[in-house]
C-alpha positions as CSV (number, residue, x, y, z in Angstrom):
1,M,4.2,-16.3,10.2
2,Y,3.1,-14.7,6.9
3,F,2.7,-10.9,7.2
4,S,4.2,-9.8,3.9
5,S,0.9,-9.0,2.1
6,D,-2.8,-9.7,2.1
7,N,-2.2,-11.0,-1.5
8,T,-0.3,-14.0,-0.2
9,G,-2.9,-15.9,1.7
10,P,-5.2,-18.8,0.6
11,V,-8.6,-18.5,-1.0
12,P,-11.6,-19.3,1.3
13,D,-13.3,-22.7,0.7
14,E,-16.5,-20.9,-0.1
15,I,-14.8,-19.3,-3.2
16,L,-13.4,-22.6,-4.4
17,A,-16.8,-24.2,-3.9
18,A,-18.4,-21.4,-6.0
19,L,-15.9,-22.0,-8.7
20,T,-16.5,-25.7,-8.7
21,E,-20.3,-25.1,-8.9
22,A,-19.7,-22.7,-11.9
23,N,-17.6,-25.3,-13.6
24,Q,-20.7,-27.4,-14.5
25,G,-21.9,-27.5,-18.0
26,Y,-22.0,-24.5,-20.3
27,A,-22.6,-20.7,-19.9
28,A,-22.6,-17.8,-22.3
29,P,-19.3,-15.9,-22.5
30,Y,-18.2,-12.3,-22.0
31,G,-20.4,-11.6,-19.0
32,A,-23.7,-12.8,-20.5
33,D,-24.0,-15.6,-17.9
34,P,-26.4,-15.9,-14.9
35,L,-23.6,-15.6,-12.4
36,T,-22.6,-12.2,-13.7
37,A,-26.2,-11.1,-13.5
38,E,-26.3,-12.3,-9.9
39,V,-23.1,-10.4,-9.1
40,T,-24.4,-7.2,-10.7
41,R,-27.6,-7.4,-8.6
42,R,-25.7,-8.2,-5.4
43,I,-23.2,-5.3,-5.8
44,R,-26.1,-2.9,-6.5
45,D,-27.7,-4.1,-3.3
46,V,-24.5,-3.7,-1.3
47,F,-24.2,-0.1,-2.6
48,E,-27.9,0.7,-2.4
49,A,-27.6,1.8,-6.0
50,P,-30.1,-0.1,-8.2
51,E,-29.0,1.7,-11.5
52,A,-25.2,1.4,-11.0
53,A,-23.1,0.0,-13.8
54,V,-21.1,-3.0,-12.5
55,Y,-18.2,-4.6,-14.3
56,L,-15.6,-7.3,-13.4
57,V,-11.8,-7.4,-14.2
58,A,-9.1,-9.7,-12.8
59,L,-6.7,-7.1,-11.4
60,G,-6.8,-4.1,-9.2
61,T,-4.5,-2.2,-11.5
62,A,-7.0,-2.8,-14.4
63,A,-9.9,-1.7,-12.2
64,N,-8.2,1.6,-11.3
65,A,-6.7,2.4,-14.6
66,L,-9.8,1.6,-16.7
67,A,-12.1,3.4,-14.3
68,L,-9.9,6.5,-14.4
69,A,-9.6,6.3,-18.2
70,T,-13.4,6.4,-18.4
71,L,-13.6,9.4,-16.1
72,S,-10.8,11.5,-17.8
73,Q,-9.4,12.8,-21.1
74,P,-5.8,12.4,-22.3
75,W,-5.1,16.2,-21.8
76,Q,-6.3,16.1,-18.2
77,T,-4.5,15.5,-14.9
78,I,-5.7,13.1,-12.1
79,F,-5.3,14.4,-8.5
80,C,-4.1,11.9,-6.0
81,S,-2.0,11.8,-2.8
82,A,1.8,11.5,-2.9
83,R,1.5,7.9,-1.6
84,A,-1.4,6.8,-3.7
85,H,-1.3,3.3,-5.1
86,I,-2.0,4.6,-8.6
87,H,1.2,6.6,-8.3
88,E,3.5,4.2,-6.4
89,D,2.6,0.8,-7.5
90,E,0.9,0.6,-11.0
91,C,3.8,1.2,-13.3
92,N,2.1,4.2,-15.0
93,A,-0.9,2.1,-16.0
94,P,-3.3,5.0,-15.3
95,E,-1.3,7.2,-17.6
96,F,-1.1,4.5,-20.3
97,Y,-4.8,3.6,-20.3
98,T,-6.0,7.2,-20.2
99,G,-3.9,7.9,-23.3
100,G,-1.6,10.3,-21.5
101,A,-3.4,11.9,-18.6
102,K,-0.8,12.8,-16.0
103,L,-1.0,12.5,-12.2
104,T,-0.8,15.6,-10.0
105,L,0.4,14.7,-6.5
106,V,-1.5,16.4,-3.7
107,G,0.4,17.1,-0.5
108,D,3.3,15.0,0.8
109,D,1.5,12.4,2.8
110,D,-0.7,9.3,2.2
111,K,-3.9,11.3,2.7
112,M,-5.1,14.3,0.9
113,T,-6.5,17.2,2.8
114,P,-9.2,19.4,1.4
115,Q,-7.0,22.5,1.6
116,A,-4.2,20.8,-0.3
117,L,-6.6,19.5,-2.9
118,R,-8.1,23.0,-3.4
119,L,-4.6,24.5,-3.9
120,A,-3.6,21.8,-6.4
121,I,-6.7,22.3,-8.4
122,E,-6.3,26.1,-8.4
123,A,-2.7,25.7,-9.4
124,E,-3.8,24.0,-12.7
125,E,-6.3,26.7,-13.5
126,N,-4.0,29.5,-14.7
127,R,-2.3,28.2,-17.8
128,G,-5.2,27.8,-20.2
129,V,-4.4,25.7,-23.3
130,H,-0.8,25.3,-22.3
131,G,-1.3,23.3,-19.1
132,P,-3.1,20.1,-18.2
133,Q,-6.8,20.4,-17.6
134,C,-8.3,19.3,-14.3
135,G,-9.5,15.7,-14.2
136,P,-10.7,13.2,-11.7
137,V,-9.8,13.1,-8.0
138,S,-8.7,9.6,-6.9
139,I,-8.9,8.6,-3.2
140,T,-7.1,5.5,-1.8
141,Q,-9.1,3.8,0.9
142,I,-7.4,2.3,3.0
143,T,-4.2,4.3,2.2
144,E,-0.9,2.8,1.5
145,M,0.2,3.6,5.1
146,G,-2.8,1.9,6.5
147,H,-4.8,5.0,7.3
148,L,-8.5,5.5,6.9
149,Y,-10.3,8.5,5.5
150,A,-13.3,9.2,7.8
151,L,-16.6,9.8,6.0
152,S,-16.4,13.5,6.8
153,E,-13.0,13.6,5.1
154,I,-14.3,11.8,1.9
155,E,-17.2,14.2,1.9
156,A,-14.9,17.3,2.2
157,L,-12.7,16.1,-0.7
158,C,-15.7,15.3,-2.9
159,A,-17.2,18.7,-2.1
160,I,-14.1,20.4,-3.5
161,A,-14.1,18.2,-6.5
162,K,-17.8,18.9,-7.2
163,E,-17.2,22.7,-6.8
164,N,-14.8,22.3,-9.7
165,G,-16.9,20.0,-11.8
166,L,-14.5,17.0,-11.3
167,P,-15.5,13.4,-10.8
168,V,-14.2,11.3,-7.9
169,H,-12.8,7.8,-8.0
170,L,-12.3,5.7,-4.9
171,D,-9.5,3.0,-5.1
172,G,-11.0,0.4,-2.8
173,A,-8.4,-2.4,-3.0
174,R,-9.1,-2.7,0.8
175,F,-12.6,-1.5,0.6
176,A,-14.0,-4.1,2.9
177,N,-11.4,-3.5,5.6
178,A,-12.2,0.2,5.5
179,L,-15.9,-0.5,5.7
180,V,-15.6,-2.8,8.7
181,A,-13.3,-0.4,10.5
182,L,-15.6,2.6,9.9
183,N,-18.7,0.6,10.7
184,C,-20.6,2.3,7.9
185,S,-22.5,1.3,4.8
186,A,-21.0,1.0,1.3
187,A,-23.3,3.8,0.2
188,D,-22.2,6.1,3.0
189,M,-18.5,5.6,2.0
190,T,-19.1,6.2,-1.7
191,W,-22.0,7.9,-3.6
192,R,-23.6,9.5,-0.6
193,A,-20.3,11.2,0.1
194,G,-19.9,12.3,-3.5
195,V,-17.9,9.4,-5.0
196,D,-18.7,8.7,-8.7
197,A,-16.8,5.4,-9.3
198,V,-15.3,2.7,-7.1
199,S,-12.7,0.0,-7.6
200,F,-14.3,-2.6,-5.3
201,G,-11.4,-4.8,-4.3
202,G,-11.5,-8.5,-3.7
203,T,-8.1,-10.0,-4.2
204,K,-6.6,-8.6,-1.0
205,N,-9.5,-9.9,0.9
206,G,-9.4,-13.6,-0.1
207,L,-10.4,-13.8,-3.7
208,M,-8.3,-15.7,-6.3
209,G,-8.4,-12.8,-8.7
210,V,-11.3,-10.5,-9.4
211,E,-12.2,-6.9,-8.8
212,A,-15.4,-4.9,-9.6
213,V,-15.7,-1.5,-11.0
214,V,-18.8,0.4,-10.1
215,F,-20.1,3.5,-11.7
216,F,-23.0,5.2,-9.9
217,D,-24.0,7.0,-13.2
218,P,-24.7,4.1,-15.6
219,A,-24.0,6.5,-18.5
220,H,-20.3,5.6,-18.1
221,G,-21.0,2.0,-18.7
222,W,-20.7,1.6,-22.4
223,E,-17.4,3.5,-22.6
224,F,-16.0,1.3,-19.8
225,E,-17.1,-1.8,-21.7
226,L,-15.3,-0.6,-24.8
227,R,-12.1,0.3,-22.9
228,R,-12.1,-3.0,-21.0
229,K,-12.4,-4.9,-24.3
230,R,-9.7,-2.8,-26.0
231,A,-7.4,-3.3,-23.1
232,A,-7.8,-7.1,-23.3
233,H,-9.4,-7.3,-19.9
234,L,-12.8,-8.8,-21.0
235,F,-12.6,-12.5,-20.1
236,S,-14.2,-14.9,-22.5
237,K,-15.0,-17.4,-19.7
238,H,-16.3,-14.6,-17.6
239,R,-18.3,-16.9,-15.3
240,Y,-15.2,-17.8,-13.4
241,L,-14.6,-14.2,-12.4
242,A,-18.3,-13.9,-11.5
243,A,-18.3,-17.1,-9.5
244,Q,-15.6,-15.8,-7.2
245,M,-17.4,-12.5,-6.7
246,A,-20.7,-14.3,-6.1
247,G,-19.1,-16.5,-3.5
248,Y,-17.5,-13.5,-1.9
249,L,-20.8,-11.6,-1.6
250,R,-23.0,-14.6,-0.5
251,D,-23.6,-14.8,3.2
252,D,-21.5,-11.6,3.7
253,L,-18.2,-13.6,3.3
254,W,-16.5,-10.4,2.2
255,L,-17.3,-8.7,5.4
256,R,-16.4,-11.7,7.5
257,C,-13.0,-12.0,5.9
258,A,-12.3,-8.3,6.4
259,R,-13.5,-8.4,10.0
260,R,-11.2,-11.3,10.7
261,A,-8.2,-9.5,9.1
262,N,-8.8,-6.3,11.0
263,E,-9.3,-8.2,14.3
264,A,-6.0,-10.1,13.6
265,C,-4.3,-6.9,13.1
266,A,-5.7,-5.4,16.3
267,R,-4.3,-8.5,18.1
268,L,-0.9,-8.0,16.5
269,V,-0.8,-4.4,17.4
270,G,-1.7,-5.1,21.0
271,G,1.1,-7.7,21.2
272,L,3.6,-5.4,19.5
273,R,2.8,-2.6,22.0
274,G,3.2,-5.0,24.9
275,T,6.8,-5.8,23.9
276,G,8.1,-2.4,24.7
277,V,10.6,-2.6,21.8
278,V,8.4,-1.6,18.9
279,K,7.9,1.9,17.6
280,F,5.0,2.7,15.2
281,Q,5.5,4.9,12.1
282,A,1.7,5.2,11.5
283,D,-1.4,4.6,13.6
284,P,-2.7,1.2,12.5
285,Q,-6.4,1.6,11.5
286,G,-7.1,-1.4,9.3
287,N,-5.1,-4.5,8.6
288,M,-1.6,-3.0,8.1
289,V,1.1,-2.0,10.5
290,F,4.2,0.2,9.9
291,C,6.7,-0.1,12.7
292,S,10.3,-0.5,13.6
293,F,12.1,-2.8,16.1
294,P,15.7,-3.8,16.8
295,R,17.9,-5.6,14.3
296,A,18.3,-8.5,16.7
297,A,14.5,-9.1,16.7
298,H,14.5,-9.0,12.8
299,Q,17.3,-11.6,12.8
300,R,15.4,-13.9,15.2
301,L,12.2,-13.6,13.1
302,A,14.1,-14.3,9.9
303,A,15.8,-17.4,11.4
304,E,12.3,-18.7,12.3
305,G,10.9,-18.1,8.8
306,A,8.8,-15.0,9.4
307,M,7.7,-13.3,6.2
308,Y,7.2,-9.6,6.1
309,N,8.6,-6.5,4.2
310,M,11.3,-4.4,5.6
311,T,10.7,-0.7,4.9
312,F,14.1,0.7,5.9
313,G,17.5,-0.6,7.0
314,K,19.3,-3.9,6.4
315,I,19.0,-7.0,8.5
316,E,22.7,-7.6,8.1
317,G,24.8,-5.5,10.5
318,D,26.7,-5.5,13.7
319,D,24.5,-3.3,15.9
320,P,21.8,-5.5,17.4
321,D,19.9,-2.5,18.7
322,E,19.6,-0.5,15.5
323,M,15.9,0.1,14.7
324,L,14.8,-1.3,11.3
325,G,11.5,-0.7,9.7
326,A,8.8,-3.3,8.9
327,R,5.4,-3.4,7.1
328,L,3.2,-6.1,8.5
329,V,-0.1,-7.0,6.9
330,C,-2.8,-9.4,8.2
331,D,-5.2,-11.2,5.9
332,W,-8.3,-13.2,6.7
333,S,-6.4,-16.5,7.2
334,I,-3.7,-15.5,9.6
335,S,-4.0,-17.4,12.9
336,D,-3.8,-16.2,16.4
337,A,-0.9,-18.7,16.9
338,Q,1.1,-17.1,14.1
339,I,0.5,-13.7,15.6
340,D,1.5,-14.8,19.1
341,R,4.6,-16.6,17.9
342,F,5.7,-13.5,16.0
343,V,5.3,-11.3,19.0
344,A,7.1,-13.8,21.3
345,L,10.1,-13.8,18.9
346,L,10.4,-10.0,19.2
347,V,11.6,-10.3,22.7
348,N,13.1,-13.8,23.0
C-alpha cells in the first residue's frame, strides 16, 4: 500500500525496453543522437508547436530553475503562489540558477487568482531602481494541494502577465495528470492560453529520471543550452535520457499512465468517502488526496505497512479518535487491491 509519492513507483516495462534498445552500439553524445531528434519531433507534435525548442534534463528542479533563469534577470522577481513547488520544495534553486532573482508569493493559497496576481505586479511597480523588477509568472499545474487550474484560469493569469510584458512558465511536474483530468490538448493548456515555457514532467508519471523543457519561442533555445551546460545538467550519454522520453511518448504511454493514476485516485476517493470517517482538506482533482482520519486508523495502517505522508499530528498518542492529516498519492502502478485494502483498514 504505497501512497507516499508518485516518485516511488516502478518504471513501466516499455521504458526499460526503450533503454535496452538504446543501449546497442554507439551514438553521438550531448543530444546529437537520433533518439533526441525523435523526442524533439514527438514533443513538438504533442504541443502542436513545430518550431518549439525542446531540451531534456534529468530533474524537475533543474527543468524549473533553468527555464526560469532563461526567462528572467537577476534583478527581477518571479511571481508564484504561496504553495508553489518552486517556493516550497526546490531549496532556492530558482534563486540560485537565476543569479539572484527573488520569488514574490501571490496570495495565501496553492492557486493564484488573477486579482491577486495583478495586485502583486502593481505592488512591485512603485519603487523604481530600488525594488525588484517584474519577471516571469510561474504556474504549478497540478498544484501542490492537488488542485487544477482550469483553462480559463490559466488564460486569465496569462492575460495579466502579457498586459505587463511578462513571460509565463508552467511547472508541469504532473502535466499529464492535469491534461487527462481536463480532457484538453497540450496546446490548449499552454501556448494557446499564453504560456511561454513548460517544464514537461515525466518522473512523477513513471519515468526513471527525465524531464523536458519546452520554449514556444525558439529564440530562448541557445541561452537555455548555455545555462544547462554551465549548470552541469547536459548529459554526455544523452541518448539514455532521450530513450526514456521516447518510450514515454510512443503509443501514448504517458497518457495511459496518467489516466491510470487518476482513475486509481478516483477509486481511492470513492472508498474514502464511503468509510464515513474521512474528512477532506482539498477537493481531489488529479492523483493526490489531502485528508484526515482518526489516529486509530493511522495506527492500523502503519501496523500493516501502509506508506503515506502525514501532514499534521503524530501517530503516537492516547486519543484514538483525534483526527490526523494525510497526503495520499496514486501513481500509474498502484493496484485496485492495494487501494481496497487501504480503505478496509480505515474502518476495521
